[in-house]
C-alpha positions in Angstrom: -2.7 -26.0 0.0 -5.6 -28.4 0.0 -6.2 -28.0 3.7 -7.2 -24.4 3.1 -10.4 -25.9 1.7 -10.9 -28.0 4.8 -14.2 -27.5 6.7 -12.2 -27.2 9.9 -11.2 -23.7 10.8 -8.4 -25.2 12.9 -7.1 -27.1 10.0 -7.2 -24.0 7.7 -5.4 -21.9 10.2 -2.7 -24.5 10.7 -2.1 -24.8 7.0 -2.0 -21.0 6.6 0.4 -20.7 9.5 2.7 -23.2 7.8 2.7 -21.3 4.6 3.4 -18.0 6.4 6.5 -19.6 8.0 7.7 -20.8 4.7 7.3 -17.3 3.2 9.8 -15.9 5.8 12.8 -17.3 4.0 13.9 -17.1 0.4 14.0 -20.8 -0.1 10.5 -21.1 1.4 9.3 -18.5 -1.0 10.8 -20.3 -3.9 8.9 -23.5 -2.7 5.7 -21.6 -2.5 6.2 -20.3 -6.0 6.9 -23.6 -7.4 3.9 -25.1 -5.8 1.7 -22.3 -7.4 0.4 -21.4 -3.9 -0.2 -17.7 -4.7 -3.6 -17.9 -6.2 -4.8 -19.8 -3.2 -3.5 -17.0 -0.8 -5.1 -14.4 -2.9 -8.4 -16.4 -2.9 -8.4 -16.1 0.8 -8.7 -12.3 0.7 -12.1 -12.4 -0.7 -13.7 -15.2 1.4 -16.0 -13.2 3.6 -16.4 -16.1 6.0 -12.8 -16.5 6.6 -11.8 -15.9 10.3 -9.7 -12.7 10.6 -6.7 -14.7 11.8 -6.7 -16.7 8.5 -6.9 -13.4 6.5 -4.1 -12.1 8.4 -1.9 -15.1 7.8 -2.7 -14.9 4.0 -1.8 -11.2 4.0 1.4 -11.7 5.8 2.6 -14.5 3.5 1.7 -12.4 0.5 3.6 -9.4 2.0 6.7 -11.5 2.0 6.2 -13.2 -1.3 5.5 -10.0 -3.2 8.9 -8.8 -2.5 9.7 -11.1 -5.5 8.8 -9.9 -9.0 7.6 -13.4 -10.2 5.4 -13.7 -7.1 4.0 -10.3 -7.6 3.1 -11.0 -11.2 1.3 -14.2 -10.0 -0.6 -12.3 -7.4 -1.7 -9.6 -9.9 -2.9 -12.4 -12.3 -4.9 -13.9 -9.5 -6.7 -10.6 -8.9 -4.7 -9.4 -5.9 -5.0 -5.6 -6.6 -8.8 -5.5 -6.7 -9.0 -7.5 -3.5 -6.5 -5.5 -1.7 -8.3 -2.3 -2.8 -11.6 -3.8 -1.3 -10.0 -4.4 2.0 -8.5 -0.9 2.1 -12.1 0.4 1.4 -13.4 -1.3 4.5 -11.8 1.4 6.6 -9.6 1.1 9.6 -12.5 0.8 12.1 -13.7 -2.4 10.3 -10.4 -4.1 9.4 -8.3 -3.0 12.3 -4.8 -1.4 12.4 -2.8 -4.7 12.0 -4.8 -5.9 8.9 -4.6 -2.5 7.4 -0.7 -2.5 7.7 -0.5 -5.9 6.1 -2.7 -4.9 3.2 -0.5 -1.7 2.7 2.6 -3.8 2.8 1.3 -5.8 -0.2 0.2 -2.7 -2.0 3.5 -1.2 -1.6 5.3 -4.3 -2.9 3.1 -4.6 -5.8 3.5 -0.8 -6.7 7.2 -1.2 -7.0 6.6 -3.1 -10.3 5.8 -1.1 -13.2 2.7 -3.3 -14.0 1.7 -3.0 -10.4 1.7 0.8 -10.5 -0.6 0.8 -13.5 -3.0 -1.8 -12.0 -3.1 -0.1 -8.7 -3.7 3.4 -10.1 -6.4 2.0 -12.4 -8.1 0.4 -9.4 -8.3 4.0 -7.7 -5.4 3.0 -5.3 -4.3 6.6 -4.6 -7.9 7.4 -3.3 -8.1 4.2 -1.2 -4.6 4.9 0.2 -5.1 8.6 1.1 -7.3 8.1 4.2 -4.4 6.0 5.7 -2.2 9.1 5.7 -4.3 10.4 8.7 -4.3 7.1 10.6 -3.4 7.5 14.4 -1.0 4.5 13.8 2.6 5.5 12.9 3.2 2.4 10.8 0.0 2.8 8.8 1.2 6.4 8.0 4.5 5.1 7.0 3.3 2.4 4.7 0.8 4.7 3.0 3.4 7.3 2.3 5.7 4.6 0.9 2.9 3.2 -1.3 2.2 6.6 -2.7 5.9 7.3 -3.3 6.0 4.1 -5.5 2.8 5.0 -7.4 3.7 8.7 -8.1 6.7 7.8 -10.2 4.0 7.2 -12.8 2.5 10.2 -14.6 -0.9 8.6 -14.2 -0.3 8.4 -10.5 0.6 12.1 -10.4 -2.6 13.0 -12.3 -4.8 10.8 -9.8 -3.1 12.6 -6.9 -3.8 15.9 -8.3 -7.5 15.0 -8.9 -7.9 14.7 -5.1 -6.7 18.4 -4.6 -6.8 19.4 -0.9 -8.1 16.0 0.2 -4.6 14.7 -0.4 -2.6 17.9 0.0 -3.7 18.5 3.6 -2.6 15.1 5.1 0.6 15.1 3.1 1.5 18.6 4.5 0.6 17.4 8.0 3.1 14.5 7.7 6.0 16.9 7.2 6.0 16.9 11.0 5.5 13.2 11.6 7.3 11.6 14.3 8.8 9.1 12.0 12.0 10.2 10.1 11.2 7.7 7.3 7.8 9.0 6.9 9.0 12.6 7.0 11.8 11.9 4.3 9.3 9.9 2.0 6.6 12.5 2.3 9.0 15.1 1.1 9.6 12.9 -1.9 5.9 12.5 -2.5 5.3 16.2 -2.5 8.3 16.8 -4.8 6.8 14.2 -7.2 3.5 15.7 -7.3 5.1 19.2 -7.9 6.9 17.9 -10.8 3.5 18.4 -12.5 2.6 22.0 -13.0 -0.9 21.5 -11.8 0.5 19.8 -8.7 2.9 22.7 -8.1 0.0 25.1 -8.2 -2.1 23.1 -5.7 0.8 23.1 -3.1 1.6 26.8 -3.7 -1.9 27.6 -2.5 -1.5 25.9 0.6 -0.7 28.1 3.7 2.4 26.1 4.6 3.9 27.3 1.3 4.7 30.7 2.8 6.5 29.1 5.8 10.2 29.0 6.1 10.1 25.2 6.5 8.3 25.1 3.1 10.8 27.5 1.5 13.7 25.5 2.7 12.2 22.1 1.4 10.6 23.4 -1.8 11.9 26.7 -2.9 10.7 26.3 -6.5 7.2 25.7 -5.2 7.2 28.6 -2.7 8.1 31.0 -5.5 5.7 29.5 -8.1 
C-alpha cells in the first residue's frame, strides 16, 4: 500500500494492479482486509491528480471487495459513498462508460447492506443514479436498475424515488423494452417497489403506458388504480 504514495505514476499503477489481482479471489480479499487496504483504495477515489487508469484499478478492486460485508463497512467508514456519488455526478461524458460502470458496481454492492442503503439514499444516490438509466450503454443501464432495486427496499428509498416524479418514471418505463432480459426483469421489480407506496402508484397510473396491454399484464393493480 505504501507504493500508492510513491511519486512515480508507474510505481503507483503497478501497486494498484497487484491489489486488483488480489481482490479477484476470496483469499486475496481476506488478505486485503487484514492489511486494512480499503481506506487507501477509497482515498484514491478523491485524488484529482490520479491518472484515470489508477482510478479504474481502485474502483475494480473495491467492486470485488464490497461483495463482502466487512469490506463494505470499512469502505463506508472511509467515506466511499460520498466519493462514489461525486464520481457519478461528473456525468458519463466526463468519467467515461467503463469508469461509470465500475462506480455503479460499487454502489450496488454497498446498497445491498442495510447501512449502505441508508447512507446512499442520504447522499442523494437515487438522483445520481437516475441519469444512468438513459445511458446508451447496456451494462450501465443494467447496473443502474440493480442499484435502484437494492435501494428501493427501504421506505426512504421509495420516497426519494417518488420525489423525482416523471424524471424517474419516464426512463423506468422505457426500460420495460430494454434489450437485456436482466434489466427488464429488474425494472419491473423497481416499478413494483415504487408502486407499493400509494403516491408512487398514482405517479405510474398517470403515465400513458398505464393504459397499454403490456402495463395491465405486468401491473394490473396500478392500471386500475
